[in-house]
C-alpha positions in Angstrom: -45.1 125.3 93.7 -43.6 125.7 90.3 -40.4 127.3 89.2 -41.7 130.9 89.1 -38.9 133.2 90.3 -41.4 135.0 92.5 -42.1 131.8 94.4 -38.4 130.7 94.6 -36.9 130.6 98.1 -33.7 129.2 99.6 -35.5 126.3 101.3 -37.1 123.2 99.7 -39.5 120.8 101.5 -39.2 117.2 100.5 -42.3 115.0 100.9 -43.7 111.9 99.2 -46.4 111.0 96.7 -47.0 107.8 98.6 -48.4 108.3 102.1 -46.9 105.0 103.2 -43.4 106.1 102.2 -41.3 107.7 104.9 -39.0 110.2 103.3 -36.9 110.4 106.5 -35.8 106.8 106.2 -32.0 106.4 106.1 -32.0 104.9 102.6 -33.9 107.9 101.1 -31.7 110.4 103.1 -28.6 108.8 101.8 -30.0 108.9 98.2 -30.7 112.6 98.5 -27.3 113.3 100.0 -25.4 111.3 97.3 -27.5 113.0 94.6 -26.5 116.5 95.9 -22.9 115.5 96.3 -22.6 114.3 92.7 -24.4 117.2 91.1 -25.0 120.5 93.0 -21.8 120.4 95.1 -19.7 119.8 92.0 -21.2 122.7 90.0 -21.3 125.2 92.9 -18.7 126.2 95.4 -20.4 125.5 98.8 -18.1 126.3 101.7 -18.1 125.0 105.3 -19.0 128.5 106.5 -22.3 128.4 104.7 -23.2 124.8 103.7 -26.3 123.2 102.3 -28.3 122.0 105.3 -30.4 118.9 105.1 -32.8 118.9 108.1 -34.5 115.6 108.7 -37.9 116.0 110.5 -38.7 112.4 111.4 -41.8 113.4 113.5 -43.4 115.2 110.5 -41.9 112.9 107.8 -40.4 115.9 106.1 -36.9 116.9 104.9 -35.8 120.5 104.5 -33.0 121.4 102.1 -31.7 124.9 103.0 -29.4 126.3 100.4 -26.8 129.1 101.0 -28.7 131.2 98.4 -31.7 131.2 96.2 -29.7 130.4 93.1 -28.5 127.1 94.4 -32.0 126.3 95.6 -33.4 127.0 92.2 -30.8 124.8 90.5 -31.8 121.9 92.9 -35.4 122.3 91.9 -34.6 122.5 88.2 -32.5 119.4 88.5 -35.3 117.5 90.3 -37.7 118.3 87.5 -35.5 116.6 84.9 -37.3 113.3 84.3 -34.2 111.3 83.4 -32.4 112.5 86.6 -35.4 111.6 88.8 -35.7 108.1 87.4 -32.0 107.3 87.5 -31.7 108.6 91.1 -34.8 106.8 92.3 -36.5 110.0 93.3 -39.7 109.5 91.4 -41.7 109.0 94.6 -40.7 112.3 96.1 -42.1 115.8 95.9 -40.0 119.0 96.1 -41.7 122.3 97.0 -40.5 125.7 98.0 -41.3 127.1 101.4 -43.3 130.4 101.6 -40.3 132.3 103.1 -36.6 132.2 103.0 -34.5 130.7 105.8 -31.7 133.2 105.2 -31.8 137.0 104.6 -29.5 138.9 102.2 -26.6 138.7 104.6 -26.8 134.9 104.8 -27.9 135.1 108.5 -31.0 133.5 110.1 -34.1 135.6 109.8 -35.8 136.3 113.2 -39.1 134.5 113.1 -42.0 135.0 115.5 -43.7 131.7 114.8 -43.0 128.3 116.3 -39.4 126.9 116.0 -38.7 123.5 114.4 -38.6 120.5 116.8 -35.3 118.6 117.4 -34.1 117.2 114.1 -31.2 115.4 112.5 -29.0 117.7 110.4 -26.5 117.1 107.6 -24.2 119.8 106.4 -23.1 119.3 102.8 -20.1 121.2 101.3 -18.2 121.0 98.0 -15.1 118.8 97.8 -11.8 120.7 98.3 -10.4 122.3 95.2 -7.0 121.3 93.9 -4.9 123.3 94.4 -6.6 124.9 97.4 -8.0 128.5 97.2 -5.1 129.8 99.3 -2.5 128.4 96.9 0.1 131.0 95.8 0.6 130.6 92.1 3.4 133.2 92.0 5.7 131.1 94.3 8.3 129.0 92.5 9.3 125.6 93.8 12.8 125.1 95.1 15.3 123.1 93.0 15.6 119.4 94.1 18.3 118.8 96.7 21.3 116.8 95.5 22.4 113.9 97.7 26.2 114.4 98.0 26.7 110.9 99.3 25.9 109.4 95.9 28.9 109.0 93.6 28.2 109.9 89.9 29.6 107.8 87.1 30.0 110.7 84.7 33.1 111.4 82.8 33.9 114.4 84.9 34.5 112.2 88.0 37.4 109.9 88.7 37.5 106.7 86.6 38.1 104.7 89.8 35.2 103.6 92.0 36.3 104.6 95.4 34.1 102.0 97.1 35.4 99.0 95.1 38.6 100.3 93.5 37.4 99.2 90.0 37.6 101.2 86.8 34.0 102.4 86.2 34.9 103.6 82.7 34.7 100.0 81.6 31.5 97.9 81.2 30.4 96.3 84.4 27.9 96.4 87.3 28.6 99.0 90.0 26.8 99.7 93.3 26.0 103.4 93.8 24.3 103.2 97.2 23.8 100.6 99.8 21.1 100.8 102.6 19.0 98.7 104.8 16.0 99.2 102.4 17.6 98.6 99.0 20.7 99.0 96.9 21.1 101.2 93.8 23.1 99.3 91.2 24.1 100.6 87.7 25.1 98.6 84.7 27.5 100.7 82.7 28.4 100.3 79.1 31.6 100.9 77.1 32.7 104.5 76.4 31.8 105.5 72.9 34.5 108.2 72.6 36.9 105.9 70.7 34.2 104.7 68.4 32.9 108.2 67.6 36.4 109.3 66.6 36.4 106.6 64.0 33.3 108.0 62.2 32.6 111.5 61.1 29.1 111.6 62.6 26.9 109.5 64.9 24.7 108.7 61.9 27.5 106.6 60.4 27.4 104.1 63.4 25.9 100.9 62.1 22.9 99.6 64.0 20.8 96.5 63.6 17.7 96.8 61.3 14.3 96.4 62.9 12.4 93.2 62.2 10.3 93.3 59.1 6.5 93.7 59.6 3.9 91.8 57.7 2.5 95.2 56.6 5.8 96.2 54.9 5.8 96.1 51.1 8.7 94.9 48.9 9.2 98.5 47.7 9.6 99.9 51.2 12.1 97.1 52.1 14.2 97.7 49.0 14.3 101.5 49.7 15.5 100.9 53.2 18.3 98.6 52.0 19.4 101.2 49.5 19.7 103.8 52.2 
């Protein structure tokens, strides 16, 4: 069957062009499953309550792909008719055709059928990967502020200049241990207080710093202008 909307149903029958090829072989089933996972299940939201069903009829050498709705089934068929997609996915030896009737009705429930039921078959239920964040995530809720560990002593100027654990003056340069545990220690290397140096100069911009190394791409004019500044 073609892609005519009047012939489109929610179920596709997978057969083979080669009578010697068994489409129900595990390798082919895995190829179809991976193909649907990487294409249709990423472009459509397919939930666990109504998944894509892949029914493997080994006795009849057929595979049924039952979609949650006709739109997804039509997209599967359109994707299969893309030559490049078929070649890259090794699907060129397969045939996809719509069934004569839908497997679901408008309420997504099974249609009561009066003809013979399908024999026992293997089934795969394919759903889309979970979204991030999940659908039930509350965007209006704000996260709580991080909890502060009161056991860690800060080395800020507002605290005492004496390290209570070691009795040393933490306002001077040195190495100080903030926290000791069985897993690891937190050690801080402090530097000298710049308060005295800042009082000597009017602004921080007046503090002399080392010039960066000269690059091979620098020109003489750029170097001279930097020296003048």
